[in-house]
N, C-alpha and C positions, 0 to 999 in steps of 0.2 A: 571465207574464214571468217562467218559469222563469228563475232563477238573476239576479235580479235586485236590485243589492242596495240602490236606493235613489238621490234625485238627480234630475239630469234625463236623460232623454234623447228626439233627437229621432228621426223618422224617416219614411218614406213611405209608402203602406201598397203594395197589391200592385198593384191596378188601380187606374190616375186619376191618380196620383203625387202625393195629397192627403195635405200635410206634418202628422204629428201630434208633436205633443209631450207628454211626461209627467212629473210632478215625483211624486216620491216620497218626503216623512221619512219614515228610519226611527226616527226618534225619538218621533215621536207617530203616524205612520200615516195623514196625510195624503196623501194623491192627487186630484190632479187629472189630467186629460186634456183636450187643447188639440184641435181640428182645423180645418183651413182653411188657406193662404197669409198670409193678414193677417194672422188670429185669432190665430196663432204665433208671427210677425213682433211685436206686440206685444204679447204674453204674451215672449216673449224679451228685448222691449226694458224691462219693466217689472222683468227680472232678480226672478225668481222666488224662490233660492234665498236671497238676501238677506233679501227681500222676507219672507218667508215664515220668518228667524230671531228675527223681533221679533215675532210673534205665537204660533211656536213654547211648545207644552205637555203639554215628553215625559208619557207616562205609564210607568210602574213601573219606573220608577228606584232605585234605592237613595235614602233620604233624601228623600225627595218623600210629600207626602201625595195620597192620592185623597178630593177633597172631592163 
């Protein structure tokens, strides 16, 4: 995914029109890909960006220690 800076991206595959949702957290590097109409709908209903903020552990930021 060249040029993608992170966040939530929703698209359809070229053939078959299957919805695909990608979530990328630029702070910790977490990536999730969900495919399928019902799975994407459920994923978006859960608000993945807000839900991830509660568990996000940023890596390589000044002032944080690696354990």
